[in-house]
C-alpha positions as CSV (number, residue, x, y, z in Angstrom):
1,X,3.7,-5.2,-25.9
2,X,5.4,-1.6,-25.0
3,X,2.9,-0.8,-22.3
4,X,3.7,-4.2,-20.4
5,X,7.7,-3.4,-21.0
6,X,7.0,0.4,-19.7
7,X,5.1,-1.2,-16.9
8,X,8.5,-3.5,-15.7
9,X,10.7,-0.5,-16.4
10,X,8.6,1.8,-13.8
11,X,8.7,-0.7,-11.6
12,X,12.3,-1.3,-11.8
13,X,13.0,1.9,-11.5
14,X,10.8,2.4,-8.0
15,X,12.6,-0.4,-6.6
16,X,15.8,1.2,-7.9
17,X,15.2,4.5,-6.1
18,X,14.5,3.8,-3.4
19,X,17.0,4.4,-1.0
20,X,18.0,0.7,0.8
21,X,21.4,0.2,-0.1
22,X,24.6,1.6,1.4
23,X,25.9,2.7,-1.5
24,X,22.9,4.4,-2.7
25,X,22.1,6.2,0.8
26,X,23.3,9.5,0.1
27,X,22.2,10.4,-3.6
28,X,19.3,12.6,-2.4
29,X,16.7,13.3,-4.6
30,X,18.4,12.6,-7.8
31,X,16.8,9.0,-8.9
32,X,13.0,9.9,-7.7
33,X,13.6,13.3,-9.4
34,X,14.3,11.1,-12.9
35,X,11.1,8.7,-12.0
36,X,9.1,11.4,-11.5
37,X,9.7,12.8,-15.0
38,X,9.9,9.8,-16.2
39,X,6.0,8.9,-14.7
40,X,4.9,11.8,-16.1
41,X,6.3,11.5,-20.1
42,X,4.5,7.8,-19.5
43,X,0.7,9.4,-18.2
44,X,1.2,12.4,-20.8
45,X,2.0,9.9,-23.4
46,X,-0.6,7.7,-22.4
47,X,-3.3,10.5,-22.4
48,X,-2.4,11.4,-25.9
49,X,-3.2,7.7,-27.2
50,X,0.8,7.3,-28.4
51,X,1.1,4.3,-26.1
């Protein structure tokens, strides 16, 4: 159950990090950097068997 929620959350973050909309075009690398950090944490937790 937790894995499904994490997958949905990561997909939503990927969609939100794309600079497609006018208000997010000047955000720079902030959203993708945060998303990368979250992905690293999730992968580490998966490798350790915590999820």
